[in-house]
C-alpha positions as CSV (number, residue, x, y, z in Angstrom):
1,X,-15.7,-11.6,46.4
2,X,-19.3,-11.9,47.5
3,X,-19.9,-11.7,51.2
4,X,-22.2,-13.7,53.5
5,X,-24.6,-10.7,53.8
6,X,-25.1,-10.7,50.1
7,X,-26.3,-14.3,50.3
8,X,-28.7,-13.9,53.2
9,X,-31.8,-14.9,51.2
10,X,-32.6,-18.6,51.8
11,X,-33.1,-20.8,48.8
12,X,-36.5,-22.5,48.8
13,X,-36.5,-26.1,48.4
14,X,-39.3,-26.2,46.0
15,X,-40.9,-23.1,44.5
16,X,-44.2,-25.0,44.2
17,X,-44.2,-26.3,47.7
18,X,-47.7,-26.1,49.0
19,X,-48.7,-25.2,52.5
20,X,-50.3,-27.3,55.1
21,X,-53.7,-28.9,54.4
22,X,-52.8,-30.1,51.0
23,X,-55.6,-31.9,49.4
24,X,-55.1,-35.7,49.3
25,X,-55.3,-36.0,45.5
26,X,-52.7,-33.2,45.1
27,X,-50.4,-34.8,47.6
28,X,-50.7,-38.1,45.8
29,X,-50.0,-36.5,42.5
30,X,-46.9,-34.9,43.9
31,X,-45.6,-38.1,45.5
32,X,-46.1,-39.9,42.1
33,X,-44.0,-37.2,40.4
34,X,-41.3,-37.5,43.0
35,X,-41.2,-41.2,42.5
36,X,-41.1,-40.7,38.7
37,X,-38.1,-38.4,39.0
38,X,-36.3,-40.7,41.4
39,X,-36.6,-43.4,38.7
40,X,-35.7,-41.0,35.9
41,X,-32.4,-39.9,37.6
42,X,-31.8,-43.3,39.1
43,X,-31.0,-42.0,42.6
44,X,-32.1,-45.1,44.4
45,X,-30.0,-47.2,42.1
46,X,-26.6,-45.4,42.4
47,X,-27.3,-43.6,45.7
48,X,-26.1,-46.6,47.8
49,X,-28.8,-45.7,50.3
50,X,-27.0,-42.4,51.0
51,X,-29.2,-40.1,48.8
52,X,-32.9,-39.8,48.2
53,X,-35.6,-37.2,47.4
54,X,-37.6,-35.6,50.3
55,X,-41.3,-35.1,50.4
56,X,-40.6,-31.5,49.5
57,X,-39.0,-32.6,46.3
58,X,-35.4,-31.9,47.2
59,X,-32.4,-34.2,47.1
60,X,-31.4,-35.2,50.6
61,X,-28.4,-36.9,52.1
62,X,-29.3,-39.8,54.5
63,X,-26.5,-40.1,56.8
64,X,-25.7,-43.0,59.1
65,X,-25.3,-41.8,62.8
66,X,-25.2,-43.6,66.2
67,X,-28.8,-42.8,66.6
68,X,-29.8,-44.2,63.2
69,X,-30.2,-42.6,59.8
70,X,-30.7,-38.8,59.7
71,X,-31.6,-36.8,56.6
72,X,-30.8,-33.3,55.5
73,X,-31.7,-31.7,52.2
74,X,-28.7,-30.5,50.1
75,X,-30.4,-27.1,49.6
76,X,-30.3,-26.6,53.4
77,X,-26.6,-27.3,53.2
78,X,-26.3,-24.8,50.3
79,X,-28.0,-22.1,52.4
80,X,-25.5,-22.7,55.2
81,X,-22.7,-22.4,52.7
82,X,-23.9,-19.1,51.3
83,X,-24.4,-17.7,54.8
84,X,-20.7,-18.5,55.5
85,X,-19.6,-16.7,52.3
86,X,-18.8,-19.9,50.2
87,X,-20.0,-19.2,46.6
88,X,-20.7,-22.0,44.1
89,X,-19.1,-24.2,42.9
90,X,-18.5,-26.1,46.1
91,X,-17.2,-29.6,46.6
92,X,-19.2,-30.9,49.5
93,X,-17.9,-33.8,51.6
94,X,-20.2,-35.6,54.0
95,X,-18.2,-37.0,56.7
96,X,-20.7,-39.6,57.9
97,X,-20.6,-41.4,54.5
98,X,-16.8,-41.7,54.7
99,X,-16.9,-43.1,58.1
100,X,-19.7,-45.6,57.1
101,X,-17.7,-46.8,54.0
102,X,-14.5,-47.5,56.1
103,X,-16.6,-49.3,58.7
104,X,-18.7,-51.3,56.2
105,X,-15.6,-52.5,54.4
106,X,-13.9,-53.9,57.4
107,X,-17.1,-55.4,58.9
108,X,-18.0,-57.1,55.6
109,X,-14.7,-58.8,55.6
110,X,-14.8,-59.7,59.3
111,X,-18.3,-61.3,58.6
112,X,-17.0,-63.3,55.6
113,X,-14.0,-64.5,57.6
114,X,-16.1,-65.5,60.6
115,X,-18.7,-67.4,58.5
116,X,-16.2,-69.3,56.5
117,X,-14.1,-70.1,59.5
118,X,-11.1,-68.5,57.7
119,X,-8.1,-68.6,60.0
120,X,-6.5,-65.3,58.8
121,X,-7.6,-61.7,59.3
122,X,-8.3,-58.6,57.1
123,X,-6.2,-55.5,57.1
124,X,-7.3,-52.8,54.7
125,X,-5.1,-49.9,53.4
126,X,-6.3,-46.8,51.8
127,X,-4.3,-45.7,48.7
128,X,-3.6,-42.0,49.4
129,X,-3.4,-41.2,45.7
130,X,-7.2,-41.6,45.4
131,X,-7.9,-38.6,47.5
132,X,-4.9,-37.0,49.2
133,X,-6.8,-34.2,50.9
134,X,-5.6,-33.8,54.5
135,X,-9.0,-33.9,56.1
136,X,-10.0,-37.0,54.2
137,X,-6.8,-39.0,55.1
138,X,-7.1,-37.8,58.8
139,X,-10.7,-39.0,58.9
140,X,-9.9,-42.4,57.3
141,X,-7.1,-42.9,59.8
142,X,-9.3,-42.0,62.7
143,X,-12.2,-44.2,61.9
144,X,-9.9,-47.0,60.7
145,X,-7.7,-47.2,63.8
146,X,-10.0,-49.6,65.5
147,X,-9.9,-51.9,62.5
148,X,-6.2,-51.6,61.9
149,X,-6.9,-49.9,58.6
150,X,-3.8,-48.4,57.2
151,X,-2.4,-46.4,54.2
152,X,-0.8,-47.2,50.8
153,X,1.8,-44.8,49.6
154,X,3.0,-44.5,46.0
155,X,5.5,-41.7,46.5
156,X,7.8,-40.2,49.1
157,X,5.2,-37.4,49.8
158,X,2.4,-40.0,50.5
159,X,4.8,-42.0,52.7
160,X,5.4,-38.9,54.8
161,X,1.6,-38.5,55.1
162,X,1.2,-42.1,56.2
163,X,4.1,-42.0,58.7
164,X,2.8,-38.8,60.4
165,X,-1.0,-39.5,60.3
166,X,-1.4,-43.1,61.4
167,X,-1.4,-43.5,65.2
168,X,-1.8,-47.3,65.7
169,X,1.0,-49.6,64.9
170,X,-1.6,-52.2,64.0
171,X,-2.1,-50.3,60.8
172,X,-0.1,-51.4,57.8
173,X,1.8,-49.1,55.5
174,X,2.3,-50.5,52.0
175,X,4.8,-48.8,49.7
176,X,4.0,-49.2,46.0
177,X,5.5,-47.4,43.0
178,X,9.1,-46.8,42.0
179,X,11.3,-46.3,45.0
180,X,14.6,-44.5,45.2
181,X,17.0,-44.5,48.1
182,X,15.3,-41.8,50.0
183,X,11.9,-43.4,49.7
184,X,13.4,-46.7,51.1
185,X,15.2,-44.9,53.9
186,X,11.9,-43.3,55.0
187,X,10.1,-46.7,55.0
188,X,12.9,-48.2,57.0
189,X,12.5,-45.5,59.6
190,X,8.8,-46.4,59.8
191,X,9.9,-49.9,60.5
192,X,12.2,-48.7,63.3
193,X,9.5,-47.0,65.1
194,X,7.2,-50.0,64.9
195,X,5.1,-49.9,61.7
196,X,4.6,-52.9,59.6
197,X,5.8,-51.1,56.5
198,X,6.0,-53.2,53.3
199,X,8.1,-52.4,50.2
200,X,6.4,-53.9,47.2
201,X,9.0,-54.5,44.6
202,X,7.8,-53.2,41.2
203,X,11.2,-53.5,39.4
204,X,14.1,-55.8,39.9
205,X,16.6,-53.0,40.6
206,X,14.7,-51.9,43.7
207,X,15.7,-55.0,45.6
208,X,19.4,-54.2,45.7
209,X,18.7,-50.8,47.0
210,X,16.4,-52.2,49.7
211,X,19.0,-54.7,50.9
212,X,21.8,-52.2,50.8
213,X,19.9,-49.5,52.9
214,X,18.6,-52.1,55.3
215,X,22.3,-52.9,56.2
216,X,23.0,-49.2,56.6
217,X,20.1,-48.7,59.0
218,X,20.4,-52.1,60.6
219,X,16.7,-52.9,60.0
220,X,15.2,-55.9,58.5
221,X,12.8,-54.9,55.7
222,X,9.4,-56.3,55.0
223,X,9.2,-57.2,51.4
224,X,6.5,-57.9,48.9
225,X,6.5,-58.7,45.2
226,X,4.0,-57.4,42.8
227,X,3.1,-60.1,40.2
228,X,1.8,-59.5,36.7
229,X,-1.1,-61.8,36.3
230,X,-2.3,-63.0,33.0
231,X,-5.9,-62.6,34.1
232,X,-7.7,-60.1,31.8
233,X,-10.5,-57.9,33.2
234,X,-13.6,-56.3,31.8
235,X,-14.2,-52.5,31.8
236,X,-12.0,-49.5,31.2
237,X,-8.7,-51.1,32.3
238,X,-9.1,-54.2,30.2
239,X,-6.3,-53.2,27.8
240,X,-3.9,-52.7,30.7
241,X,-4.5,-56.0,32.4
242,X,-2.9,-59.3,31.6
243,X,0.4,-59.3,29.9
244,X,0.0,-55.6,29.0
245,X,-0.2,-54.7,32.7
246,X,1.8,-51.5,33.3
247,X,3.2,-52.8,36.7
248,X,4.4,-56.0,38.2
249,X,7.2,-58.5,37.9
250,X,7.4,-61.3,35.3
251,X,7.7,-64.9,36.5
252,X,11.5,-64.9,35.7
253,X,12.0,-61.7,37.6
254,X,10.1,-63.2,40.7
255,X,12.4,-66.2,40.5
256,X,15.4,-63.8,40.5
257,X,14.1,-61.9,43.5
258,X,13.7,-65.2,45.5
259,X,17.3,-66.3,44.5
260,X,18.8,-62.9,45.5
261,X,17.1,-63.0,48.9
262,X,18.2,-66.6,49.5
263,X,21.7,-65.6,48.6
264,X,21.6,-62.7,51.1
265,X,20.2,-64.8,53.8
266,X,17.0,-62.6,53.8
267,X,14.3,-64.8,52.2
268,X,12.4,-64.6,55.5
269,X,11.8,-60.9,54.7
270,X,9.6,-61.9,51.7
271,X,6.1,-62.0,53.2
272,X,3.7,-60.4,50.9
273,X,2.3,-61.1,47.5
274,X,0.6,-58.1,45.7
275,X,-1.4,-57.9,42.4
276,X,-3.7,-55.2,40.9
277,X,-6.2,-56.0,38.3
278,X,-7.7,-52.4,37.8
279,X,-9.2,-49.5,39.6
280,X,-12.8,-50.4,38.7
281,X,-13.6,-54.1,38.0
282,X,-17.2,-54.5,37.0
283,X,-17.2,-58.3,36.8
284,X,-16.8,-60.5,40.0
285,X,-15.7,-63.4,37.8
286,X,-12.5,-61.4,37.0
287,X,-11.8,-61.0,40.7
288,X,-12.2,-64.7,41.4
289,X,-10.0,-65.6,38.4
290,X,-7.4,-63.2,39.6
291,X,-7.3,-64.5,43.1
292,X,-7.1,-68.1,41.9
293,X,-4.1,-67.3,39.6
294,X,-2.4,-65.3,42.3
295,X,-2.8,-68.2,44.7
296,X,-0.5,-70.3,42.5
297,X,2.2,-67.7,42.9
298,X,1.6,-67.6,46.7
299,X,1.8,-71.4,47.0
300,X,5.0,-71.7,45.0
301,X,6.7,-68.9,47.0
302,X,5.8,-70.7,50.1
303,X,7.2,-74.0,48.8
304,X,10.3,-72.2,47.8
305,X,10.9,-71.2,51.4
306,X,9.4,-67.7,51.6
307,X,7.3,-67.4,54.9
308,X,4.7,-65.1,53.2
309,X,1.5,-64.5,55.3
310,X,0.0,-61.5,53.5
311,X,-2.1,-61.6,50.3
312,X,-2.7,-58.1,48.8
313,X,-5.3,-57.8,46.0
314,X,-4.8,-54.1,45.4
315,X,-7.7,-52.1,44.3
316,X,-10.7,-53.0,42.0
317,X,-13.7,-53.0,44.3
318,X,-16.0,-51.1,41.9
319,X,-18.5,-48.2,42.4
320,X,-21.9,-48.6,40.7
321,X,-21.9,-45.2,39.0
322,X,-24.9,-45.7,36.7
323,X,-26.9,-47.9,39.0
324,X,-27.3,-50.8,36.4
325,X,-25.7,-53.4,38.7
326,X,-24.2,-54.8,35.5
327,X,-20.7,-55.5,33.9
328,X,-20.9,-52.1,32.2
329,X,-17.5,-50.3,32.8
330,X,-19.3,-47.7,35.0
331,X,-21.0,-50.4,37.1
332,X,-20.5,-53.7,38.8
333,X,-22.5,-57.0,39.0
334,X,-21.7,-57.8,42.7
335,X,-22.1,-56.0,46.1
336,X,-19.6,-55.6,48.9
337,X,-20.7,-58.9,50.8
338,X,-20.3,-61.0,47.6
339,X,-16.9,-59.4,46.9
340,X,-15.6,-60.3,50.4
341,X,-17.2,-63.8,50.5
342,X,-15.8,-64.7,47.1
343,X,-12.3,-63.6,48.0
344,X,-12.3,-65.5,51.3
345,X,-13.7,-68.6,49.8
346,X,-11.4,-68.6,46.7
347,X,-8.4,-68.3,48.9
348,X,-9.5,-71.2,51.1
349,X,-10.4,-73.5,48.2
350,X,-6.9,-73.0,46.7
351,X,-4.7,-73.0,49.8
352,X,-6.5,-75.7,52.0
353,X,-5.7,-78.4,49.5
354,X,-2.0,-77.8,50.1
355,X,-2.1,-77.3,53.8
356,X,-0.9,-73.6,53.5
357,X,-2.0,-71.4,56.4
358,X,-4.5,-68.7,55.6
359,X,-2.8,-65.3,55.0
360,X,-3.8,-61.9,56.1
361,X,-6.0,-60.4,53.4
362,X,-5.2,-56.9,52.3
363,X,-7.1,-54.7,49.8
364,X,-6.4,-51.2,48.6
365,X,-10.0,-50.2,48.1
366,X,-9.8,-46.5,47.5
367,X,-12.5,-45.7,44.8
368,X,-15.2,-47.6,46.7
369,X,-14.2,-46.0,50.0
370,X,-14.3,-42.3,49.1
371,X,-16.4,-41.9,46.0
372,X,-19.9,-41.5,47.7
373,X,-18.7,-38.9,50.2
374,X,-18.4,-36.0,47.8
375,X,-20.8,-34.1,45.7
376,X,-19.9,-31.2,43.3
377,X,-22.6,-28.5,43.8
378,X,-23.0,-25.7,41.3
379,X,-25.6,-23.2,40.0
380,X,-26.9,-22.7,36.5
381,X,-25.9,-19.3,35.0
382,X,-27.7,-19.3,31.7
383,X,-29.5,-21.5,29.2
384,X,-29.0,-21.7,25.5
385,X,-31.7,-23.4,23.4
386,X,-32.8,-24.2,19.9
387,X,-36.3,-22.9,20.2
388,X,-37.4,-21.1,17.1
389,X,-38.6,-17.4,17.1
390,X,-42.2,-16.7,16.0
391,X,-42.3,-16.2,12.2
392,X,-42.9,-12.7,11.1
393,X,-46.5,-11.9,9.9
394,X,-46.7,-11.0,7.1
395,X,-43.7,-12.8,5.6
396,X,-41.3,-10.9,3.3
397,X,-42.1,-11.0,-0.4
398,X,-39.8,-12.3,-3.2
399,X,-38.3,-15.1,-1.0
400,X,-35.8,-17.5,-2.6
401,X,-36.9,-20.9,-3.8
402,X,-35.2,-22.9,-0.9
403,X,-36.9,-20.7,1.7
404,X,-40.3,-21.0,-0.1
405,X,-39.8,-24.7,-0.1
406,X,-39.1,-24.7,3.7
407,X,-42.4,-22.8,4.2
408,X,-44.2,-25.4,2.2
409,X,-42.6,-28.2,4.2
410,X,-43.7,-26.4,7.5
411,X,-47.3,-26.4,6.3
412,X,-47.1,-30.0,5.2
413,X,-46.1,-31.7,8.5
414,X,-47.9,-34.8,9.1
415,X,-47.2,-37.7,11.5
416,X,-47.6,-40.1,8.6
417,X,-44.8,-38.4,6.7
418,X,-42.4,-37.3,9.5
419,X,-39.4,-38.9,7.9
420,X,-40.1,-37.2,4.6
421,X,-40.7,-33.8,6.4
422,X,-37.4,-34.2,8.2
423,X,-35.5,-35.1,5.0
424,X,-37.1,-32.2,3.1
425,X,-36.2,-29.7,5.9
426,X,-32.6,-30.7,5.8
427,X,-32.4,-30.8,2.0
428,X,-33.9,-27.3,1.6
429,X,-31.9,-25.9,4.4
430,X,-28.7,-27.0,2.8
431,X,-29.8,-25.5,-0.4
432,X,-30.4,-22.2,1.3
433,X,-26.9,-22.3,2.9
434,X,-25.3,-22.9,-0.5
435,X,-27.2,-19.9,-1.9
436,X,-26.0,-17.8,0.9
437,X,-22.3,-18.8,0.4
438,X,-22.5,-17.6,-3.3
439,X,-24.3,-14.4,-2.4
440,X,-27.7,-15.3,-3.9
441,X,-29.5,-14.5,-0.6
442,X,-28.7,-12.1,2.1
443,X,-28.1,-12.5,5.9
444,X,-31.7,-11.6,6.8
445,X,-33.2,-14.2,4.4
446,X,-30.9,-16.8,5.7
447,X,-31.9,-16.1,9.3
448,X,-35.5,-16.4,8.3
449,X,-34.9,-19.8,6.6
450,X,-32.9,-21.1,9.5
451,X,-35.7,-20.2,11.8
452,X,-38.3,-21.9,9.6
453,X,-36.1,-25.0,9.4
454,X,-35.8,-25.0,13.3
455,X,-39.6,-24.7,13.6
456,X,-40.0,-27.7,11.3
457,X,-37.4,-29.8,13.3
458,X,-39.1,-28.9,16.6
459,X,-42.5,-29.9,15.4
460,X,-41.2,-33.2,13.9
461,X,-39.4,-33.9,17.1
462,X,-42.6,-33.5,19.2
463,X,-44.3,-36.2,17.0
464,X,-41.4,-38.7,17.1
465,X,-42.5,-40.4,20.4
466,X,-45.8,-41.4,18.8
467,X,-44.1,-43.4,16.1
468,X,-43.7,-47.2,16.6
469,X,-40.4,-47.6,14.7
470,X,-38.7,-44.2,14.2
471,X,-35.5,-44.0,12.2
472,X,-32.2,-43.3,13.9
473,X,-32.3,-39.8,12.4
474,X,-35.6,-39.1,14.0
475,X,-34.6,-40.8,17.4
476,X,-31.5,-38.6,17.6
477,X,-33.4,-35.4,16.7
478,X,-34.6,-34.7,20.3
479,X,-31.0,-34.8,21.5
480,X,-29.7,-32.7,18.6
481,X,-32.2,-29.9,19.6
482,X,-31.3,-30.1,23.3
483,X,-30.6,-27.0,25.4
484,X,-27.2,-26.1,26.9
485,X,-27.4,-25.3,30.6
486,X,-24.3,-23.4,31.5
487,X,-23.0,-24.3,35.0
488,X,-20.7,-22.3,37.3
489,X,-17.9,-24.9,37.3
490,X,-15.0,-26.3,35.3
491,X,-15.0,-29.9,34.0
492,X,-11.3,-29.9,33.8
493,X,-10.8,-28.8,37.4
494,X,-13.6,-30.7,39.3
495,X,-14.5,-33.6,37.0
496,X,-11.4,-34.4,35.0
497,X,-12.3,-38.0,34.6
498,X,-15.5,-37.1,32.7
499,X,-13.3,-35.5,30.0
500,X,-10.3,-37.7,30.1
501,X,-11.7,-41.2,30.3
502,X,-15.4,-40.5,29.7
503,X,-16.3,-41.4,33.3
504,X,-20.0,-41.1,33.9
505,X,-21.1,-39.5,37.1
506,X,-24.7,-39.2,38.2
507,X,-26.1,-35.7,37.7
508,X,-29.4,-34.3,38.7
509,X,-31.1,-31.1,39.9
510,X,-31.3,-30.6,43.7
511,X,-34.8,-29.1,43.8
512,X,-38.2,-29.0,42.0
513,X,-38.3,-32.7,41.9
514,X,-42.1,-32.7,42.6
515,X,-42.3,-31.2,39.1
516,X,-41.8,-33.0,35.8
517,X,-38.6,-31.8,34.0
518,X,-39.6,-30.8,30.4
519,X,-36.3,-29.8,28.9
520,X,-33.5,-32.0,27.5
521,X,-30.0,-30.6,27.9
522,X,-26.4,-31.0,28.0
523,X,-24.3,-29.1,30.6
524,X,-21.7,-26.7,29.6
525,X,-19.0,-25.3,32.0
526,X,-17.3,-21.9,32.2
527,X,-14.3,-22.8,30.2
528,X,-14.0,-21.6,26.6
529,X,-13.3,-25.1,25.4
530,X,-15.6,-27.4,23.4
531,X,-14.7,-30.3,25.7
532,X,-15.8,-28.3,28.7
533,X,-19.2,-30.1,28.9
534,X,-21.1,-33.0,30.3
535,X,-23.0,-35.0,27.6
536,X,-23.2,-38.4,29.0
537,X,-25.8,-39.1,31.8
538,X,-27.4,-41.9,33.8
539,X,-31.1,-42.4,32.9
540,X,-33.8,-45.0,33.4
541,X,-32.6,-47.4,30.8
542,X,-28.9,-46.9,31.0
543,X,-27.1,-43.9,29.5
544,X,-28.3,-40.8,27.6
545,X,-26.5,-38.0,25.7
546,X,-28.9,-35.5,27.4
547,X,-30.2,-34.8,30.8
548,X,-33.8,-33.9,31.6
549,X,-34.1,-30.6,33.5
550,X,-36.6,-28.0,34.4
551,X,-37.3,-24.8,32.4
552,X,-35.9,-22.0,34.4
553,X,-35.7,-18.2,34.5
554,X,-32.0,-17.7,35.0
555,X,-32.5,-14.0,35.9
556,X,-34.7,-14.8,38.9
557,X,-34.3,-18.4,39.9
558,X,-31.5,-20.1,41.7
559,X,-31.3,-23.6,40.1
560,X,-28.8,-26.0,41.4
561,X,-27.3,-29.3,40.1
562,X,-25.3,-31.9,41.9
563,X,-22.7,-34.2,40.4
564,X,-22.5,-37.3,42.7
565,X,-19.9,-40.0,43.6
566,X,-17.0,-37.7,42.8
567,X,-14.8,-38.4,45.9
568,X,-12.2,-40.5,44.1
569,X,-9.4,-38.9,42.1
570,X,-11.4,-35.8,41.0
571,X,-9.9,-33.4,43.5
572,X,-6.4,-34.6,42.9
573,X,-6.4,-34.8,39.1
574,X,-8.1,-31.4,38.4
575,X,-6.1,-28.9,36.4
576,X,-6.1,-25.1,35.8
577,X,-7.7,-24.9,32.3
578,X,-8.6,-21.2,31.7
579,X,-7.0,-20.6,35.1
580,X,-10.1,-21.8,37.0
581,X,-8.5,-22.9,40.3
582,X,-9.6,-25.2,43.1
583,X,-13.2,-24.6,44.1
584,X,-14.6,-24.0,47.6
585,X,-14.7,-27.1,49.7
586,X,-16.9,-27.7,52.7
587,X,-17.0,-30.9,55.0
588,X,-20.1,-31.4,57.0
589,X,-21.3,-33.9,59.5
590,X,-24.9,-34.7,60.4
591,X,-25.0,-35.2,64.2
592,X,-26.8,-38.0,66.1
593,X,-29.6,-35.5,66.6
594,X,-30.0,-34.8,62.9
595,X,-28.3,-31.3,63.1
596,X,-26.0,-30.0,60.4
597,X,-22.4,-29.3,61.6
598,X,-20.0,-27.5,59.4
599,X,-16.7,-29.3,60.1
600,X,-14.4,-27.6,57.7
601,X,-14.6,-24.8,55.2
602,X,-11.8,-24.2,52.6
603,X,-12.1,-21.2,50.3
604,X,-11.1,-22.0,46.8
605,X,-8.2,-20.4,44.9
606,X,-8.1,-16.7,44.3
607,X,-7.1,-15.3,41.0
608,X,-3.8,-14.3,42.6
609,X,-3.3,-18.0,43.7
610,X,-3.7,-19.4,40.2
611,X,-1.5,-16.8,38.6
612,X,1.2,-17.7,40.9
613,X,0.8,-21.4,40.0
614,X,1.7,-20.6,36.5
615,X,4.7,-18.5,37.4
616,X,3.2,-15.0,37.4
617,X,4.0,-12.7,40.3
618,X,0.8,-10.9,41.3
619,X,2.6,-8.0,42.8
620,X,4.6,-7.5,39.7
621,X,1.4,-7.6,37.5
622,X,-0.2,-5.0,39.8
623,X,2.9,-2.8,39.5
624,X,2.9,-3.0,35.7
625,X,-0.8,-2.1,35.5
626,X,-0.3,0.8,37.9
627,X,2.4,2.2,35.6
628,X,0.1,1.8,32.6
629,X,-2.7,3.7,34.4
630,X,-0.3,6.4,35.5
631,X,0.7,6.9,31.9
632,X,-3.0,7.1,30.9
633,X,-3.5,9.9,33.5
634,X,-0.5,11.8,32.1
635,X,-1.8,11.5,28.6
636,X,-5.3,12.8,29.7
637,X,-7.2,9.6,29.0
638,X,-8.4,9.1,32.5
639,X,-8.6,11.1,35.7
640,X,-6.7,10.5,38.9
641,X,-9.9,9.2,40.6
642,X,-10.6,6.9,37.6
643,X,-7.0,5.7,38.1
644,X,-7.8,4.8,41.7
645,X,-11.0,3.0,40.8
646,X,-9.1,0.9,38.3
647,X,-6.4,0.0,40.6
648,X,-8.9,-0.9,43.3
649,X,-10.8,-3.2,40.9
650,X,-7.5,-4.8,39.8
651,X,-6.6,-5.5,43.4
652,X,-10.1,-6.7,44.4
653,X,-10.2,-9.1,41.4
654,X,-6.8,-10.5,42.3
655,X,-8.3,-11.5,45.7
656,X,-11.5,-12.8,44.1
657,X,-12.8,-16.4,43.4
658,X,-11.9,-17.6,39.9
659,X,-15.5,-18.8,39.2
660,X,-18.6,-16.7,38.6
661,X,-19.7,-14.6,41.6
662,X,-23.1,-13.3,42.2
């Protein structure tokens, strides 16, 4: 693996950064370009106030501290990572942002409750499944302790995390998911030591196990029911909402739960109503409708004798990934304050008319809490483009008719006939390819014809922006000729949602933002898979299939990209496609004095690690290769010293990073 000494050279924030005494007109022009790039990449729209562009043209993180906002360029953080021997790619977590999200969520609900004179309180819980990393959960528990902010567990492993991480008994533990006897036993132990640990009933058969184990342990359980609302939501999870919801009890099943608890003399244990509309709800109207419908369940459960007291909305507080502040599936048409106020007011409007006390409000806002804290950092390794080569001079003689026609089209390009020029280029190119298939032209002539066609298409594409009403073919031409920037990362490991559910994450270069980006590109990863790419990006008007980037010399220039808002689900869901393992992880904190503090550094998987994950034994592989090398020595194919070099390389590679190393 590369060492810290191999990375001692600092990365400049902006290669074009001028010195002191910059002429005023140049400084103004530079500021204008920075502003244009901020608009192009939408950083002010999706950055939540946490990210911006510095005067030097670099992306900076703007971290809340006790002494106000402090800013540090991400390139400075990358320099610190390289000095510590952490190669790209790196998942960067900024601890200040996580702290700020937990605080803002609780303070926003407190403010809404106070202003509405709501008589209940707010008790948030973080769903561990959204980001199970130890440092993340520990930090949420630390910051959330003063608010009574607890944890949600959907498995036995997550419940063990919650029981051992939370320090204050004011913090709730909510147990969702399917629960077996051991899961329930663990939750009952949490009750014994003083936690308010709720079992949310997902299926009818769970109740009998809860009642049976409660008798064994002599503990009164806290019980909730998850209702299946008919409310439909907008966005990605629309097909899983309403009657097609994956989880929750039907109305008949809820009635049976109440009757069973009554018969057992334990209806007083039913204290919580739970529902979940979806992970990312873009439309505030869906949230109001869901709360309104859930209030009817809550009221009837109270009237049926259940004490209730807790109203759990589950997740749904959305992240504005594309910055459009709309009902698009990757956005939301409300802010945090509106979300809190609408929930509080809707509860009051529905419960006050029936004289029912205001319950404790619970939300399981995971995505909103952790998404902004993490940025995937990676370098560009190479660039592939569709730029034509210069045509030979003179041209070969005796060219075929399709190639001659392409040459004629090239000479005939005119903005008044761009559509015709485009159509002719495609027509004659296809004729040429047919001729090649049947052997009428050879490889060299086909290569020349392809290059002529590419020259035509590039010239046509340059003229398209000048047209008032270009056709769909011409509009898409620029994107079809876009470059591929090959990044040092794996989509499947670090950004699985971009592949699996077409999640859009903001992507942008981290430096040279005082320069205009002239190239259009998609981003390919290191995997040999056609799906290993990013081809859906945030831009000024919405979404684009390409991203504008700077022209680079990959042999001499370190060019870095960042993928933002990736703190939710991505680290947990990543897989081992092509055996690219977990990447390096760094957690940083920006101090009150504006200094950069490296809180935690975790080296990513070695090749040995990932091989063991898929049931190989690294020591056995080494032994088998050693035997093969020994046979090669015996057969005279290699020398003993060459054998030692091979074994050394094999061993070193086993310990190395799975990603590209400088």
